[in-house]
Each structure stands twice: as structure tokens, then as C-alpha cells.
C-alpha positions in Angstrom: 84.5 78.2 75.5 87.5 78.8 77.3 87.5 75.5 79.2 87.8 73.2 75.5 90.5 75.6 74.8 92.2 74.7 77.4 91.7 71.0 77.1 92.9 71.2 73.9 96.1 73.3 74.7 97.0 70.9 77.2 96.3 67.8 75.0 99.0 69.3 72.1 101.2 70.3 75.3 101.5 66.3 76.5 101.9 65.3 72.7 104.7 67.6 72.0 106.6 66.5 75.1 106.3 62.5 73.9 104.3 61.7 77.3 105.7 57.6 77.5 101.8 56.1 77.1 100.6 54.0 80.1 98.9 50.9 80.8 95.5 52.7 79.8 96.6 52.5 76.5 98.2 49.1 76.2 97.3 45.3 76.0 100.9 44.2 76.9 101.6 44.8 80.4 102.8 41.8 82.0 103.7 43.1 85.5 104.0 45.8 88.1 105.5 47.3 91.2 104.4 50.4 93.1 107.1 52.2 91.1 107.1 50.3 87.6 104.9 49.1 84.9 106.8 46.0 82.9 105.9 45.4 79.3 106.6 42.9 76.2 104.9 44.3 73.5 104.9 42.6 69.8 106.0 45.0 67.6 108.6 46.9 69.8 110.1 43.2 70.5 109.9 42.6 66.6 111.9 46.1 66.2 114.6 45.0 68.3 115.1 41.4 67.1 115.1 42.3 63.3 117.6 45.5 64.6 119.8 43.2 66.4 119.6 40.4 63.5 120.6 43.0 60.8 123.8 44.3 63.4 124.9 40.7 64.0 124.5 39.3 60.4 126.6 42.7 59.3 129.5 42.4 61.8 129.7 38.8 63.2 128.5 37.6 59.8 126.5 35.3 61.9 122.5 34.5 62.8 120.6 34.3 65.8 117.8 32.6 63.2 118.8 29.1 63.5 119.5 26.9 60.3 116.8 24.3 61.5 114.3 27.6 62.0 115.3 28.7 58.6 114.7 25.4 56.7 111.6 25.1 58.2 110.2 28.2 56.5 108.7 28.3 52.9 111.1 30.1 50.3 108.4 33.1 50.3 108.7 33.5 54.4 112.5 33.1 54.0 112.7 35.7 51.4 110.5 38.1 53.6 113.1 37.6 56.3 115.8 38.3 53.9 114.3 41.8 53.0 113.8 43.2 56.1 116.8 42.1 57.2 118.3 43.8 54.2 115.9 47.0 54.8 117.2 47.0 58.9 120.8 47.4 57.4 120.5 49.6 54.8 118.1 52.0 56.7 118.0 51.0 60.9 121.2 49.8 61.6 123.6 53.2 61.7 120.4 55.0 64.1 121.2 54.5 67.9 118.3 53.1 69.4 118.3 56.2 72.1 119.8 59.1 70.9 118.5 58.7 67.3 115.5 61.8 66.9 114.1 59.0 64.6 114.4 55.8 66.6 112.9 57.6 69.7 110.2 59.1 67.8 109.2 55.7 66.5 109.4 54.2 69.9 106.9 56.3 71.5 104.6 56.1 68.6 105.3 52.2 68.2 104.5 51.3 72.1 101.0 52.9 71.7 100.2 50.4 68.9 98.0 47.1 69.1 99.4 43.9 68.1 96.5 43.3 65.6 95.8 46.9 64.1 97.6 50.0 63.7 96.3 53.3 64.4 96.9 56.4 61.5 100.8 55.6 60.6 102.7 59.0 60.3 104.4 59.5 56.7 108.0 59.0 58.3 106.9 55.2 59.6 105.5 54.1 56.4 108.1 52.3 54.9 109.3 50.9 58.4 105.7 49.5 58.9 105.2 48.4 55.7 108.5 46.1 56.1 107.5 44.9 60.2 103.6 44.0 58.3 104.9 41.8 55.9 106.7 39.5 58.5 104.3 40.1 61.3 102.6 36.4 61.0 106.1 35.1 60.5 107.3 36.4 63.7 104.4 35.8 65.4 104.5 32.1 64.7 108.2 31.3 64.7 109.9 33.6 67.2 107.0 35.6 69.5 106.2 32.9 71.8 109.8 32.7 72.7 110.5 36.0 73.2 107.3 36.6 75.3 108.6 33.3 77.7 111.8 34.8 78.1 110.6 38.0 78.7 108.2 37.0 81.3 110.9 35.0 82.7 113.2 37.6 83.5 110.6 39.4 85.2 109.3 36.8 87.4 112.5 36.1 88.2 113.1 39.4 89.5 109.6 41.0 90.7 109.3 39.6 94.0 112.9 41.4 94.4 112.0 44.9 93.1 108.8 44.5 95.4 110.7 44.4 98.2 113.5 47.0 97.8 112.0 49.6 95.5 111.2 51.5 97.9 114.0 52.2 100.5 115.8 52.1 97.2 114.0 54.5 95.8 114.6 56.7 99.0 118.1 56.3 99.1 118.8 57.3 95.5 116.6 60.6 96.3 118.8 61.3 99.1 122.2 60.7 97.4 121.1 62.7 94.2 119.1 65.4 95.8 116.5 65.1 93.8 112.7 63.4 93.6 111.8 60.0 92.3 109.5 60.6 89.4 106.2 60.5 91.0 104.5 58.3 87.8 105.1 54.8 87.7 107.9 54.0 85.4 107.3 52.6 82.6 109.8 49.3 81.4 109.9 47.6 78.3 111.0 44.4 78.2 112.8 43.1 74.9 114.6 39.9 73.9 117.6 42.3 72.7 117.8 45.7 74.1 120.4 48.3 73.0 123.1 46.8 70.2 125.8 48.5 68.5 128.8 47.6 66.2 131.1 48.3 69.3 129.5 45.8 71.7 128.1 43.5 69.4 128.0 40.1 71.2 126.0 41.5 74.5 123.1 43.7 74.4 122.4 46.8 76.9 119.7 48.4 78.7 118.9 52.3 77.8 116.9 54.8 79.0 114.9 58.1 78.4 113.8 61.0 80.6 111.3 63.7 81.0 109.6 61.4 81.3 111.6 57.9 82.4 111.4 55.4 80.0 113.4 52.6 80.5 113.7 49.2 77.8 115.6 46.1 79.5 116.9 42.8 77.6 116.2 39.4 78.9 118.1 37.3 76.6 121.5 36.7 79.1 120.5 34.3 81.5 124.0 33.9 82.9 123.9 36.5 85.1 124.2 36.1 89.1 121.2 36.8 90.7 120.6 40.8 91.3 122.5 41.8 88.4 118.8 42.5 86.0 117.6 44.0 89.6 121.2 46.3 89.6 120.5 47.3 85.9 116.8 48.2 86.1 118.0 50.5 89.1 121.3 52.2 87.4 118.7 52.8 84.4 116.2 54.5 87.0 118.5 56.6 88.3 119.3 58.8 84.8 116.3 60.3 85.7 117.9 61.4 89.0 121.5 62.5 87.9 122.4 64.5 84.6 125.5 65.2 82.4 125.4 68.5 83.7 122.4 69.6 85.7 121.2 68.1 88.8 122.4 68.2 92.2 125.7 65.5 91.3 126.0 66.7 87.6 125.8 70.2 88.5 128.1 69.3 91.7 131.3 68.4 89.3 130.5 71.0 86.7 130.7 73.4 90.1 134.1 71.9 90.7 135.5 72.4 87.3 134.2 75.9 86.9 135.8 76.9 90.2 139.2 74.6 89.9 139.4 75.4 85.9 140.7 71.5 85.8 139.7 69.5 82.8 137.2 67.1 83.4 137.4 63.5 84.1 135.7 61.7 81.0 131.8 60.8 82.1 133.0 61.2 85.8 128.8 62.0 86.3 127.9 58.6 84.9 130.8 56.7 87.2 128.6 58.3 90.4 125.3 56.9 88.9 127.1 53.3 88.7 128.4 53.8 91.9 125.5 55.2 93.6 123.0 52.5 91.8 125.3 49.7 92.1 126.5 50.0 96.5 122.6 50.9 97.1 121.7 47.8 95.1 124.1 45.6 96.8 122.6 46.8 100.2 119.3 46.0 98.9 120.0 42.6 98.0 121.6 42.0 101.5 118.3 42.6 103.2 116.8 40.2 100.9 119.6 37.3 102.0 121.6 37.4 98.9 125.3 38.2 100.3 128.6 38.6 98.4 127.1 40.4 95.2 129.5 42.3 92.9 128.3 45.4 91.9 128.3 45.3 87.7 130.9 47.9 87.1 133.2 46.1 89.2 132.6 42.4 87.1 132.7 44.6 84.1 135.4 46.6 84.3 133.0 49.9 84.0 135.0 53.2 84.9 137.8 51.0 86.3 140.5 53.8 86.4 138.0 55.6 88.4 137.0 52.6 90.4 140.1 52.9 93.4 139.2 56.2 94.1 135.5 56.1 93.8 135.9 53.6 96.5 137.9 55.7 98.4 136.2 58.7 98.6 132.3 57.9 98.1 131.5 56.0 101.0 132.2 58.8 103.4 129.3 61.2 101.1 127.4 58.5 101.0 127.7 58.2 104.9 127.2 61.7 105.6 130.7 62.3 106.3 132.0 64.5 103.9 129.9 66.8 101.2 129.9 65.5 97.5 132.0 69.0 96.4 134.4 67.7 99.1 135.3 64.4 98.1 134.6 65.0 94.0 137.9 67.4 94.9 139.4 64.2 96.4 138.9 62.2 93.6 140.2 64.9 90.9 143.1 65.4 93.3 144.1 61.6 94.0 143.4 60.9 90.4 145.6 63.3 89.1 148.5 63.4 91.2 148.6 59.5 90.6 149.2 60.1 87.0 151.9 63.1 87.1 
């Protein structure tokens, strides 16, 4: 009896903390490596597609659904598409895919569902699922083949690089952050369009939740340099190693702020994350014969105001010449001196 009670307690605890499902209860696995499992999930892709389409129509007054595709649909199917897009505009696009409680809970539930049949649908998701079910056949016959192909293509282009570099990258990022890489394989869901928001509607971005780590990567933009997708994968993976105010890196920045009584530099922890993951990826790509790779943050001018100071001081920490608290102090000093 005690044994049974313990088992029930473990099951309840696991469910309560929202563990990301593994391939044992999934049918959408399209590839894996030592550190990652990659999925292209039917319902999760559909959800992201309509989130992006609704945003695109709302903000840019444009559609990713071509006129040719619309012309090929029956009147009834057009009405169903318009209805679900209106539903997303009214109920979903104001919810952040990563930080919204609803979206987070929906994500953890929907990726456990089979393509052909739902398990018991939680009450708060019933209206949402009803909309998705209404266009299931339209999505499957009109869009899914292309989306699945795009997801498989981006993975096929990068899987060898992942397998050849992941062990060393995980080791180096763990050393830099003084944090252990997640023991269990990290689940990565690939969707055509990932995290979209009005402020960057012309692009989509990967996003991550932690404890445990779950990464959502996109496959739509193929016009990126070789190594870009790999760097973003390792960047997103680094979120389970670097916290905003916790862990070695985030904690070091907080310790400096507390002892020096200085005001924070906005999201400096995130700039460190970009730099560490970018430089480690750059080194990994070089080991695979890919020279002159430019970091994502350089190409896209991410934290560009910090970049001269990161370049000046962080390499000394990465090469074990100075401590992180020391280089953090130097970054603050130089940054603020230049702005006096």
C-alpha cells in the first residue's frame, strides 16, 4: 500500500511540474542525437501556423496563404480558414507563445496528442481545439506536406553538424557557465514559423522554456549562412545554463551590482549568453571546416552597444586569464566611462 502511494505521488509530482514528453509517447520524432530529440508535430505546427497567419494579417495586412491556394478551396473551406484566423486574432495573438500561462500549458499538452485522435481535452482548451479540428483536413491536405518537408529539410541540413559538435559544445558551455548540461535529451520541436510578435513580425524566432528544457525552432528562413541554425540551437540550449539572476553567470552579475551599488545594464546576462554560445559555436564550426562564421549577434546587431566591451573583456574569461567577476567589473566601468 505504501509502495502504491509513493508511485501515485511521483506521478502527480511529475505531472505538476510539466515535464516535457519524450519520444515514448510521441509519433512525430524526425531525428535525434546524443543531446537532442527533434520533432515535427502536426498539431503544434498547425497552432504556430495560424498564430503567425493571424498576426501577419493583423499587423501587415498580408497573408502567407497564396491567392492560388485560396482559389483552390471550396467556399466552405475558405469560410473555415477565415473563422480560425479570426479566432486567433481575437483570442491568441495577444498571448506570448513562451511566457503566457495559457500558451505554455497548451504547448505542454498539445505535443502529447496523436495526429488522429485527442485524449481527454481540458476544459480551457476546448474552444481552441474545436477551431483546430474544424480545419484539420484543410491543413493536412493543403499545408502540412510543405511544412513537414521544410522541417525535415532544415534538420537534415544540420543534423550531422549537431552530432559532430554537440559533445564538445555542451562541455565548453558547461565549463563557462559552471552549470551542468541537462542529463536527459532536450526536446526540440521544429515548426515552420516559431515565436512571432508584432515588434518583429517580419521574422520568427526560436524560443525556450526550462525545467526541463524545451526548445522550439523554426524552418522557414533558409537564406541564412551555414551555422546559423546550429548557433541558435546552442543559444536556446544555453538558457538552461544561464539564469536572469540565478546560476553562476546571472548570479555573478547580481553579486557585482549588489557590492558595487551600480545600476544594472539591461539584460547583460542575455548578452553574455549570446556571446558564449556564439563563440563556442563559431569554434565548433571551424573544427568542421566552416571558416569565417560571423556570430548571430554581430550579423543582426543584437546588443550592439555592449559588443565592443564583450569582445574586449570576455575572451580573457573564456581563456581562463581572468575571473568572470573581474571582467564584469571592467565591462561596467568601460561602458559607463564611455558614456560620461
